[in-house]
C-alpha positions in Angstrom: 182.7 279.7 38.8 181.3 278.3 42.0 179.6 275.5 40.0 182.9 274.5 38.5 184.5 274.3 42.0 181.6 272.2 43.3 181.8 269.9 40.3 185.6 269.4 40.7 185.2 268.8 44.5 182.4 266.2 43.8 184.5 264.4 41.2 187.5 264.3 43.5 185.5 263.1 46.5 183.7 260.5 44.4 186.9 259.1 43.0 188.2 258.7 46.6 185.1 256.8 47.6 185.4 254.6 44.5 188.9 253.5 45.7 187.8 252.9 49.3 186.8 249.3 50.1 188.4 247.7 47.1 187.2 244.1 46.6 189.8 241.4 46.6 192.3 239.8 48.9 195.5 241.4 50.2 198.0 238.6 51.1 200.8 240.1 53.3 203.8 238.6 55.0 206.8 239.8 57.0 210.0 238.0 57.0 213.5 237.9 58.5 216.3 238.3 56.0 219.2 236.0 55.7 222.1 238.3 56.7 224.5 236.6 54.2 222.2 237.0 51.2 224.0 238.6 48.3 222.9 241.6 46.3 222.4 239.3 43.3 220.0 237.1 45.4 218.0 240.2 46.5 217.9 241.4 42.9 216.6 238.0 41.8 214.0 238.0 44.5 212.8 241.6 43.6 212.7 240.7 39.9 210.7 237.5 40.6 208.3 239.3 42.8 207.8 242.1 40.3 206.9 239.5 37.7 204.1 238.0 39.7 201.3 240.1 38.2 202.4 239.2 34.6 202.8 235.5 35.5 199.7 235.1 37.6 196.8 237.1 36.1 194.8 237.0 39.3 197.4 239.2 41.1 196.7 242.9 40.5 199.7 244.4 42.2 202.6 243.6 44.5 204.5 245.7 47.1 207.8 244.5 48.5 210.5 246.1 50.6 212.0 246.8 54.0 209.6 247.5 56.8 209.5 251.0 58.1 210.1 249.5 61.6 210.9 245.9 62.4 208.1 243.7 63.6 209.4 242.0 66.8 207.7 238.7 67.8 208.3 237.3 71.3 207.4 233.7 71.9 207.7 231.5 75.0 208.2 227.8 74.7 205.4 226.9 77.0 202.1 228.2 78.4 203.4 228.8 81.9 206.3 231.0 80.6 203.8 233.0 78.4 201.7 233.7 81.5 204.7 234.7 83.5 206.0 237.0 80.8 202.5 238.6 80.3 202.3 239.3 84.1 205.8 241.0 84.0 207.4 238.1 85.8 210.7 236.4 84.9 209.9 233.4 82.7 211.0 230.0 83.8 211.7 228.7 80.3 213.4 230.3 77.3 211.8 233.1 75.3 212.6 233.6 71.7 212.6 236.9 69.9 212.2 237.1 66.1 212.6 240.3 64.1 210.8 240.6 60.8 212.6 243.3 58.8 211.1 242.9 55.3 207.7 242.4 53.9 205.5 242.0 50.9 201.8 242.3 50.0 200.1 240.8 47.0 196.7 242.1 45.9 194.6 239.3 44.5 191.4 239.4 42.4 188.9 237.3 44.4 188.6 236.1 47.9 190.4 233.5 50.0 189.8 230.8 47.4 192.4 232.5 45.1 195.2 231.5 47.5 194.8 227.9 46.3 195.4 229.1 42.7 198.4 231.0 43.9 200.1 228.1 45.7 199.3 225.7 42.8 200.5 228.0 40.0 203.7 226.8 38.3 205.4 230.2 38.8 204.9 230.0 42.6 207.6 227.4 42.8 210.0 229.5 40.7 209.2 232.6 42.9 209.7 230.5 46.1 213.2 229.5 44.9 214.2 233.2 44.7 212.4 234.0 48.0 214.1 231.2 49.9 217.5 232.6 49.2 216.8 235.9 51.0 214.7 234.9 54.0 215.1 232.8 57.1 212.4 230.0 57.1 209.2 231.2 58.6 207.0 234.3 58.1 204.4 236.3 59.8 201.5 236.1 57.3 198.0 237.7 57.3 195.3 238.2 54.7 192.9 241.2 54.4 189.6 240.5 52.7 188.3 243.6 50.9 184.7 244.6 51.8 
């Protein structure tokens, strides 16, 4: 009985290790929604995003949705104002605050070079048409390279 328990524990532990450190590239971005976007526009965006893996074979999986907590980005218009704000002083020029409330991540087969395939793919333009209807221009984007 003990041998069976050890075997099961070894299999479970081994499967967890096999998942850790997946190879590939995770392309993620957070965006600010257009407040007047309709439910039909959101549905079209979600449908277009869900179709990415079937349209672009180098995409393994997609995640999309509302962020658990908004990402707030504060930006000063000049270097002096940034230094003042960082020091806790009143800034002498305007500071903008951007709230990113939604996000998406696309898991790619391959490394950073696959981003060129992604942006050049014909479906990217179709997907962007749906995406542009639900987001304010500009995103906070980052890529994670699997080790």
